[in-house]
N, C-alpha and C positions, 0 to 999 in steps of 0.2 A: 813586479809583472806589468807587462803592457795590458791596456783595457781599450776595448772598442764599444762604443755606444752607436747602436743602430736606431736611428731616430726617424720616425714617420713625420713628414711635414705637410701632409694634406694634399689636395688635389690641384693646386696652382694658386691659391690666395695665401699670401703671408700670414693673414689673420687666421688661417686654419690652425696654425701652429699652437699647440696647446701650452699651457703653463708647465706642466711636466717637461715637455720638450724644451722650453726656454731654460728651465733650470738645469737640464742635462747639458744644453749647449755652453752654458756658463761654467761647466766643469771640464771643458776639453782644451787640449794643447794644440792639436792638429785636425783640420777637417779635410778629409778626402773627397774632392769633387770630381765626379765622373765627367769626362770629356768626350763627347760623342760627335764632335766636329762642328763645323759651321752650321749645318742644317738644324742642330738641335742646340744652338749656343744660348737660346732664351732659357732653357731648362737649367743649364750651369749658371747663368746669371741670376735666376730666381734663388737657387741655393746660396749664392753669394750675397744676394740681398737680405735673405733671412738671417744669415751670419751677422751682417753689419747692423741690422735692425735690432737684434736681441742679445748678442754677446756684449756684455758691459765692461769686460776687461780687455786689456791690450796684449795679452801674453798668448796669443793663438795666431795660427797661420793656415792657410790653405795649401794643399798639395794636389796638383792635378793628377787625375787616374785616367790614363787612356783606356777607352773602351774598344776592344777589338770588334769589327763587324761580324755577325754570325753568317756562317755560310748558308747558302739557299738550302732549305729543308729537303727539297725532293721527296722521295718515298721514305726517308728516314728521318722523320722530324725530331724523335728523341735522341738519335745519335747526334744530329747537328747541334741540339741543345747541350748535351753532354759535353761535346768537344769544345763549345763555347764557354761553358762553365769552367772547364779544366783550364783553359787560357786565362780567364779572369781571376781564377784563384792563384795561378802562377803570379800575375801581375800584383794581385793584393799582397801576396806574401812578400814579394820584393819590396814593395813600398813600406809595409809595416816594419820590416827589418831595417830599411835605410832611413825612414822618416820619423819613426816613433821610438824614441828611447825607452829603456827600462823604467817603469813607474809613470810613464806618460800615458794620456788618454786621447785616443783618436775617435773621430765621428764619421759615420756615413749617414748622409741624409737621403731617406728613401721616399720617393714620390708616393702620396697616398699612405698606406700602412704595409709594413713589412710581411704581414701575414697573407696578403691577397695578390696573387699573380704577380709577385716579386721574388727574384732568385737570391736576393743578399743574403739571406740565412743560410741557404743551401751552400753558397760560395764561401761563407765564413766558416761552415763546418768542414769544408773541403781544405781550407787554409790550415786549420787546426789539425786535419788528418796528415797534412804534409810534414807536421813535426814542429811547427811554430807554437810556442806557448803564449796564450794571452787569455784573459777573461773578457766576456762581453755580456751586455745586456740589451733589451729591447724596449724602446719608447713607441706605444701605438700612436697612429696618426688618423685623421679623417680620410676615408676612402673615396673615391670617385662614386662609388655606388650611393653613399650617403649624400654626397654632394649633388648627385642627379636627383635623387628622391626630394630633397629640400628644394631645389630649383623648380621642379615640377609641382611641388606641394603634394607630394605621393606618399601613401603607405605602402611599402613595398608588397606585402602580402595581403590577400584576401583573407577573411576570417575563415580559420580552420584549413587553410590552403598553403602548400609549401612554396618556398622561393629558391630558385636554382640559378647559381651563377656559373656561367660557362664562357667558353671562347667563340669567336666567330667561325674557327676551323670546325669546332664541334657542331655548331649550329648548321653549317653547311653541309655536314656529313649526315646528320639526324633529322634535319628539319625542326620545327617547332612541334614539341610534344605536350599534349594537354596535361598529362601526369605530372609534368614538371612545374605546373603552376605558373606563377610569374617568373619570368625568365630574363635575368640580366645578363647582357653579352659584353664582353671586355674583349680587347685586343683584336679587333675585327678590321684588319687591313684590307680584307677582300670584300667588305661590304655584304655579308652574307643575307642581311635583312632583305637584299634586293633581289635574292635568289631562291627564296623559299615562297611557298603558297601563302599568299597574303590574306586570303579569305577569313573575315571574322577577327582578324588580329589588329590590335592597337599598339602603336609604339611611342614611347617617351625617350627622345634622343637629346644629348648634350655634348658639346665639345667645349674645351678649355674651362671646365667647370670652376666657378669662383673667381676666374681671372677676368681682366677688363674686357677681352676679346670673346667672352662667353657666347655660345650660340645655342638655342633651343629650339626643337621643333616637336610637336606631338599631334597625334590624330590618327585615324584608320591608316594601317600600313599600306593599303592598295593606293591610297591618295598621297601619302607622304613619301614613299620610297624614293621616286625621282628627285623631289626636292631636297631630300637629304643627301643624296649622291651630288647633287649641284652644290649644296652648302659646304660638303666636305672638300670638294675640288676647288672651289673658291678660297675656303679657309686655308687649305694647304698652300696654294699658291701665294696667298697674302703673308703667310706667317712662317712658311718654310718647313712646317711640321704641324701635326695634329694629334691630340689625344682626346678620344671620344668614347663614350659608352651609351648603352640604351637599355631600356626594359620593354619586353614584349609580352602581352598577356591576351587571352581570348576575351572578346567583348561580352560583357555580362549581359544577362537578358536575352 
């Protein structure tokens, strides 16, 4: 039977890769590498660098997996995501059938960890639902949330208080809520932090966490918001892409 290993590779630093992940990589025959076009070529290159650095045998190869662009969400965000996942599941099934022989093992290298704001596990379930038989397992990875906390020397939660992990879309809709405690925001392409009431809030922001081009900003949101907007624009112009996340919480005292 075919086997797929879904391996978390951390937030951007090849040294985030765990010993468990290295051992898993050394048991694969084919590495499926997502190709999101020239804009995000660096993400593909990092996956390839990890393979070259850690796979110790020569009996493996990479197969490019073309990732279709998701349609603009409009008023139907969930519908656009479902359509995108269906298209990806069709592509995955075709490649698994064509490129992975019976008894072989393939790998999908997932940015961060497969459990947090990543759709690989849902897509794999959809591929199996289409009738292709294969087994799979999951190797956890370091998330951007952990990397953000380490870079800023933060404890994510205050004593006895919750931590909420959400998206920029949700933050823009609901604003910052004190009952959510420390709030980590991911997938914020619209810079929702600049559109909410900043009074009394502090922010810890990071981009390219763990990578050589890492950028960090922290301080009162009212003072840091415009600076982060500028940092994001400059970073995207310089690198062609950006991955960032941040933590918001009410100033204590």
